[in-house]
C-alpha positions as CSV (number, residue, x, y, z in Angstrom):
1,M,0.2,-0.4,-0.1
2,E,1.4,2.9,-1.2
3,G,1.6,5.8,1.8
4,V,2.4,10.3,1.6
5,G,5.9,10.8,-0.7
6,G,5.7,7.5,-2.3
7,F,6.5,5.3,0.9
8,R,4.8,2.3,1.9
9,A,2.0,2.3,4.9
10,G,3.9,1.2,8.1
11,V,7.3,1.4,7.0
12,V,9.2,2.4,9.8
13,M,12.1,5.1,9.0
14,A,15.8,3.6,8.9
15,L,18.0,6.4,7.9
16,I,18.1,10.0,7.0
17,I,21.2,10.5,4.9
18,R,22.8,14.3,4.1
19,L,25.7,14.8,1.6
20,K,27.1,18.1,2.1
21,H,28.9,20.5,0.1
22,H,31.5,22.3,2.3
23,A,33.8,25.3,1.4
24,G,36.7,24.5,-0.1
25,G,35.6,21.2,-2.1
26,A,35.3,19.3,1.1
27,V,32.0,16.6,1.3
28,S,30.7,15.1,4.1
29,L,28.1,12.0,4.5
30,T,25.9,11.8,7.9
31,C,23.6,9.5,8.2
32,T,21.7,9.5,11.4
33,R,19.3,6.3,12.5
34,A,15.8,6.0,13.8
35,D,17.1,5.6,17.1
36,G,19.3,8.9,17.1
37,S,22.8,7.5,16.8
38,S,25.0,8.8,13.6
39,T,28.1,8.3,11.8
40,W,29.9,9.9,9.5
41,Q,32.7,11.1,7.4
42,R,34.5,14.2,5.1
43,F,36.3,13.4,2.0
44,E,38.5,15.8,0.9
45,G,40.6,15.9,-2.7
46,P,40.1,13.4,-5.4
47,T,37.9,11.4,-2.5
48,A,35.6,14.3,-2.6
49,M,34.8,14.0,-6.6
50,V,33.9,9.8,-6.3
51,F,32.3,9.5,-3.3
52,P,29.4,11.4,-3.5
53,G,28.5,9.8,-6.5
54,H,29.4,6.5,-5.8
55,D,27.1,7.0,-2.0
56,L,24.2,8.0,-4.1
57,T,24.4,5.1,-6.8
58,H,24.2,2.9,-3.9
59,Y,21.1,4.4,-2.9
60,A,19.4,4.2,-6.3
61,V,20.5,0.5,-5.9
62,E,19.6,-0.6,-2.8
63,T,16.1,1.3,-2.7
64,T,15.6,0.4,-6.7
65,L,16.3,-3.5,-6.2
66,G,14.8,-3.4,-2.7
67,F,18.1,-4.5,-0.7
68,A,18.0,-4.6,2.7
69,H,21.4,-4.6,4.2
70,G,23.4,-3.2,2.1
71,F,25.4,-0.1,2.8
72,Y,22.5,1.8,4.0
73,G,21.1,-0.8,5.8
74,L,23.7,-2.0,7.7
75,L,24.5,1.5,9.0
76,A,20.7,1.7,9.6
77,D,21.7,-1.1,11.8
78,G,24.3,0.8,13.8
79,W,27.8,-0.4,11.5
80,N,29.7,2.5,11.2
81,I,31.2,4.2,8.0
82,Q,34.5,3.0,9.0
83,D,33.4,-0.4,10.0
84,F,33.8,-0.4,5.9
85,A,37.5,-0.6,6.1
86,K,40.8,-2.1,7.2
87,P,41.2,-2.7,10.2
88,W,37.2,-4.4,9.6
89,P,36.9,-3.8,13.0
90,R,33.0,-5.9,12.3
91,G,34.7,-7.9,10.8
92,E,34.2,-9.8,6.9
93,I,31.5,-7.5,5.4
94,P,27.9,-9.8,5.0
95,A,27.2,-11.3,2.3
96,E,24.5,-8.9,0.9
97,A,26.1,-5.9,1.1
98,R,28.8,-7.5,-1.3
99,E,26.5,-8.4,-3.8
100,V,25.3,-4.8,-3.6
101,E,28.7,-3.4,-3.9
102,L,29.6,-5.9,-6.9
103,I,26.3,-4.0,-8.3
104,V,27.4,-0.3,-7.2
105,G,30.8,-1.0,-8.9
106,F,29.1,-2.0,-11.9
107,F,27.0,1.3,-12.2
108,D,30.1,3.2,-11.2
109,S,32.6,1.7,-13.6
110,E,30.0,2.4,-16.9
111,R,29.4,6.0,-15.9
112,R,32.7,6.8,-15.6
113,Q,33.4,5.1,-19.2
114,G,30.4,6.8,-20.6
115,E,28.5,3.6,-21.1
116,S,25.1,2.1,-20.7
117,W,25.8,-1.6,-20.3
118,S,23.0,-4.2,-21.3
119,A,21.5,-6.6,-18.5
120,A,24.0,-9.7,-20.7
121,E,26.8,-7.1,-20.1
122,F,26.3,-6.7,-16.5
123,D,26.1,-10.1,-16.4
124,A,29.2,-10.9,-18.2
125,H,30.9,-8.5,-16.4
126,A,30.0,-10.2,-12.6
127,E,31.1,-13.3,-13.9
128,L,34.5,-12.1,-14.7
129,Y,34.4,-10.4,-11.8
130,V,33.4,-13.7,-9.6
131,G,36.4,-15.6,-11.7
132,A,39.3,-13.2,-10.5
133,A,38.4,-12.7,-6.8
134,Q,37.9,-16.8,-6.5
135,A,41.0,-17.2,-8.7
136,R,42.9,-15.1,-6.0
137,G,41.3,-16.6,-3.2
138,K,39.2,-13.8,-2.1
139,A,35.6,-13.6,-0.7
140,V,32.6,-13.9,-3.6
141,P,29.6,-11.4,-3.3
142,P,27.3,-13.9,-3.9
143,R,24.6,-13.6,-7.1
144,T,20.8,-13.9,-5.6
145,R,20.0,-11.2,-8.5
146,V,19.9,-11.4,-12.4
147,L,19.4,-7.9,-13.8
148,R,16.9,-7.1,-16.1
149,D,16.9,-4.1,-18.4
150,A,14.3,-2.6,-17.0
151,D,15.7,-3.2,-13.2
152,I,19.5,-1.2,-14.4
153,A,17.1,1.4,-16.7
154,A,15.3,1.7,-13.1
155,V,18.2,2.2,-11.1
156,R,19.8,4.3,-13.7
157,E,16.9,6.7,-13.9
158,A,16.6,6.7,-10.1
159,R,20.6,7.3,-10.0
160,D,20.5,9.9,-12.3
161,A,17.5,12.1,-10.5
162,L,19.9,11.9,-7.3
163,L,23.1,13.5,-9.3
164,Q,21.0,15.9,-10.6
165,R,19.9,16.5,-7.3
166,W,23.3,17.0,-5.8
167,Y,25.4,19.1,-8.6
168,A,22.6,21.6,-8.1
169,T,23.3,21.7,-4.2
170,P,24.7,24.6,-3.1
171,V,28.5,25.0,-0.9
172,D,27.5,24.8,2.2
173,G,24.0,23.5,0.8
174,T,22.7,19.6,2.1
175,L,21.4,17.1,0.0
176,E,18.8,14.9,2.7
177,L,17.6,11.6,1.5
178,A,15.4,9.4,3.9
179,F,16.4,5.3,3.8
180,S,13.3,2.7,4.8
181,R,14.5,-0.5,4.0
182,G,11.8,-2.3,1.2
183,Q,10.6,1.5,0.8
184,Y,10.6,0.9,-3.0
185,S,9.1,-1.7,-5.0
186,R,11.3,-3.0,-8.1
187,G,11.0,-0.3,-11.0
188,Q,9.7,2.3,-8.3
189,S,12.3,5.1,-8.5
190,P,13.0,7.0,-5.3
């Protein structure tokens, strides 16, 4: 059942996400959980140009495809942003979050290359990645979702709308997004 603003009735807000443009080109990501606790990170230099697009792609993938325990889902569960990097204080990244990262990485790659991959091309890249990771003895993300062309188009549409909002955010301005698990069904953009 649809509620106000595209949210399903009865869905509990899990996280408020704020991306802020700072003077001098720095960017900060602050995520506030339903219990009021938060985690944040500030990006400067080249990472300030890369991470907003990556983080917004995470939002588009997780909300459009309905992932509950990707990056933002784990932050809502109490993980901190720093838990996703060495020394891995929470241990191995959970399987669903690894799968989300794989998908987000492919969307980032095609965007950087100025290409639009088909579902078959996404699948081929995933097979190559998984094979290479296995050959190196690395943890392999599960492949529970086989993306269809319609899924990919919906994620691109959502990501592109988010990027437009970000690029329109002035210095000292903040882009704010609400994240709730399962808030969107497949193909419905945020």
